[in-house]
C-alpha positions as CSV (number, residue, x, y, z in Angstrom):
1,M,-19.0,1.0,4.1
2,N,-21.9,1.8,6.5
3,P,-22.9,5.4,5.9
4,G,-25.0,6.7,8.8
5,G,-25.1,3.3,10.5
6,R,-28.0,2.2,8.2
7,L,-26.7,-1.3,7.6
8,N,-26.9,-4.1,10.1
9,W,-23.8,-6.2,10.9
10,A,-24.7,-9.0,8.5
11,E,-24.9,-6.6,5.6
12,V,-21.5,-5.0,6.5
13,F,-20.0,-8.5,6.8
14,R,-21.4,-9.6,3.4
15,R,-20.0,-6.5,1.7
16,T,-16.6,-7.0,3.3
17,A,-16.5,-10.7,2.4
18,R,-17.5,-9.9,-1.2
19,I,-14.5,-7.5,-1.5
20,A,-12.1,-10.0,0.1
21,G,-13.4,-12.6,-2.4
22,E,-12.5,-10.2,-5.2
23,G,-9.0,-10.1,-3.8
24,W,-8.8,-13.8,-4.0
25,K,-10.3,-14.1,-7.5
26,K,-8.1,-11.3,-9.0
27,Y,-4.8,-11.9,-7.3
28,R,-5.1,-15.2,-5.4
29,L,-4.6,-13.5,-2.1
30,T,-5.0,-16.1,0.7
31,D,-3.3,-14.7,3.7
32,N,-5.5,-13.0,6.2
33,D,-3.2,-9.9,6.4
34,D,-3.1,-9.7,2.6
35,L,-6.9,-9.8,2.3
36,E,-7.2,-7.3,5.2
37,Q,-5.0,-4.8,3.3
38,Y,-6.9,-5.4,0.0
39,V,-10.2,-4.7,1.7
40,Y,-8.8,-1.7,3.5
41,F,-7.4,-0.1,0.4
42,T,-10.6,-0.9,-1.6
43,L,-13.0,0.5,0.9
44,L,-11.1,3.4,2.6
45,V,-8.4,4.6,0.2
46,N,-9.4,4.1,-3.4
47,P,-11.5,1.4,-5.1
48,D,-9.1,1.4,-8.0
49,F,-6.0,1.3,-5.9
50,D,-4.7,-1.8,-7.7
51,Q,-4.4,0.2,-11.0
52,H,-1.6,2.4,-9.6
53,P,1.8,1.5,-11.0
54,D,3.5,1.1,-7.6
55,V,0.7,-1.2,-6.5
56,K,0.8,-3.2,-9.7
57,K,4.5,-3.8,-9.0
58,I,3.8,-4.9,-5.5
59,I,1.2,-7.3,-6.7
60,A,3.6,-8.8,-9.3
61,D,6.5,-9.0,-6.8
62,T,4.5,-10.6,-4.0
63,H,2.6,-13.1,-6.1
64,G,2.7,-16.5,-4.3
65,K,4.3,-15.1,-1.2
66,P,1.6,-15.1,1.6
67,G,1.8,-12.0,3.8
68,A,4.2,-10.1,1.5
69,F,1.5,-8.0,-0.1
70,A,0.3,-6.8,3.3
71,V,3.8,-5.8,4.4
72,D,4.6,-4.0,1.1
73,M,1.2,-2.2,1.1
74,Q,1.8,-1.0,4.7
75,N,5.2,0.4,3.5
76,L,3.8,2.1,0.5
77,S,5.6,5.4,-0.2
78,P,3.9,8.5,1.1
79,S,3.7,9.9,-2.5
80,A,2.0,6.9,-3.8
81,M,-0.5,6.9,-0.9
82,A,-1.2,10.6,-1.6
83,E,-1.9,9.8,-5.2
84,L,-4.2,7.0,-4.3
85,Q,-6.1,9.1,-1.7
86,A,-6.5,11.9,-4.3
87,G,-8.1,9.4,-6.7
88,N,-6.6,11.2,-9.6
89,P,-6.6,8.9,-12.7
90,A,-3.7,10.9,-14.2
91,T,-1.4,9.4,-11.5
92,R,-2.0,6.0,-13.0
93,K,0.4,4.9,-15.7
C-alpha cells in the first residue's frame, strides 16, 4: 500500500477508500467490518481473492446480511487462505 513510506497519509487514504468503494460497487458491502475485510484481502492477501470458489460462496451466502461477510472471511479455512496467499490461478475454479 505504501512501499517505503513514499506516500503521504492522504494518498494512502485515497487508495484505501477507492478499494472500499469497489467493494460497495461490486458486492454492495455497506457494513464497516465487511468493507474492512474486503480492503484487507484486496491489499494484503490477493487482489483477486474474490475469484476463489470459497470466497464466491461466502459472497453469495452473505449477500444482504451486513457483517456476515466479515465474519465468514475471518473464518476462512486455512487451505483456502493458503491458496489465496499463494496467488495460484489454478486454485480458482
